[in-house]
N, C-alpha and C positions, 0 to 999 in steps of 0.2 A: 448423489453421485453425482462425482463431477463427470463427462467424458471429454477427452484429447481430441476430439476429432485424428489432428496429423497423428496420431499414436494408432490409435485404428486402423488406421490405410497401410499404416508399416504391419500392424501385424498384421492386417489381412496381406500384405503381400509375401511376410513371411510364412504365412500358411498357405496360403498358393506355388509359392518356391517348395517348399517343404513335401506339397504335394506330389510336386511332378517329377522333386528327386525320384521318390518312394514306390513311382507308378512306371521310375525308369529299366529292360534287364540289364540285368547284371555285366553284360558283356558287350553294351555299349558306349565306349567310350568319350565318342565326340561331342555329345549330343550331354555328358556331364561333366566336360570343361567348358563349354556353353553357358550348361549350370554354374558354375561356382564363377565363370566371369559376370554372369549377370547377379549371381548374389554379393558380391566384391560392390559390382556398380551400387546398388542398393543398401548394402552396408553404406557405403562413401555416401551417397545421397543422405539418408538416416542423420551418418554423422554431422551434413553440411547445415541439415535443415537444425538441426537439437541447435549447432553452437550457432544460425543465426536465431533464432528464439532467444537463447541466452541471454546473446549479447543485446537483443533491443529490448529484454525486461534489467535488466542489472545494469545498477551505476551503482562503481566505487562507491567504498563506505567513508572514504575521507572527502570526496567530492559532496558528499550528501550532510557528510556532518560540519562541513564549510556553509551550504548554503543552512539547514538549520539554525549554527549559528549569528552566522551574518541574519538571518532572519528575527530568531529572537532578542538579538540587537535591538533591532530597530523595535521592536514588538517596545520591551519594554524601555526603551528613553522616549517612546510615543507617549505610553503609558505615563509612566513617572510626569511628564509636562500638562498629563491630561487635566489633574486637578487647580493646577494653579491656574492655567484659560479656562475653566472651566467657572470658578465659583471666586474667582478677581479680589474684594480686597474678605468679605467674608470665609473666619477663619474656620469657623464651626463645619459649612459645607465643602471647607476645603478639602480639611479633616477625610471629614465621611467620605469623598471621592478619589482619596486619595489613598484610604486603604480599603477603599472598594478595590479600588485599580490593584492595590500588594495581592488584593486575595484573588484575583484573574491571573495576574502574573505567577501565581506560586503553583496555582492550578494548573497554567498551563505547564511548567515546569517539571513538576509532576506526572502528568501525559504521555510528556516529553521524554523524563527519560522513565517509565513506565513503559514504549513502544521504546528504544531503545535498548534495555532490558531483554522485554521479548525479545527483539531483535536478533540480540545474542544469545539467546538459550533456540532461536530457529522453532519460535513460534510467537505468528504473528498472525494477528487474525485482519484481515482488508476489507470484510463487510459490515461497513455502513448502514446501517435506516436510516428514513429520512429523521425518525426522531432525531440523532445521533447529532442530525446537522441542527439544531433549528435552535440550537445555543447562539451560533453568530449570524447575524445579524435578523435572524428570525423573530417572531412574535413569543415575548416570554407576560405570561402572567404576574404579573405585577403582586407581591404578596407583603404583607406587613414586615417581613427580615427584610424586603429587600429595596424599602422603603415608599414602598404602594400602601393602598390600600388591603384590604387582607381581599380574596376573593378571587377568580378570574376579573378580566377586561374585560367590558361587554362589548363586544364586535359593531 
């Protein structure tokens, strides 16, 4: 369970105002108008806080799409050029590297598309574990499928 501290504070304030209003005698009109003014101020403050929080968290979708598109273009062109730079004149090695780069591109595109679809449905899981992040630049075991020997890499 995740508790937002700002929401808790606002809820506690609402409860305190409601309790104070409940304890007022019915003929006491002046304090009631003061309480209404305080309540309006608190509601205004709450809305201002919610708006400020939303402005910090939200980025227009078209800006995100533009940035993702630029990154994907750079990523794709660099991966396409990688095989030629690494393999030189060895056609077999160049094809192997090119195919691996294509696999990486497709996997990345699938992940981004799944993320976009989840965003459209409103189902986005932003919790990433350390294991999720290890695929990029982290140590990976070389297996026979990845061109290495079978089994983990000795440390």
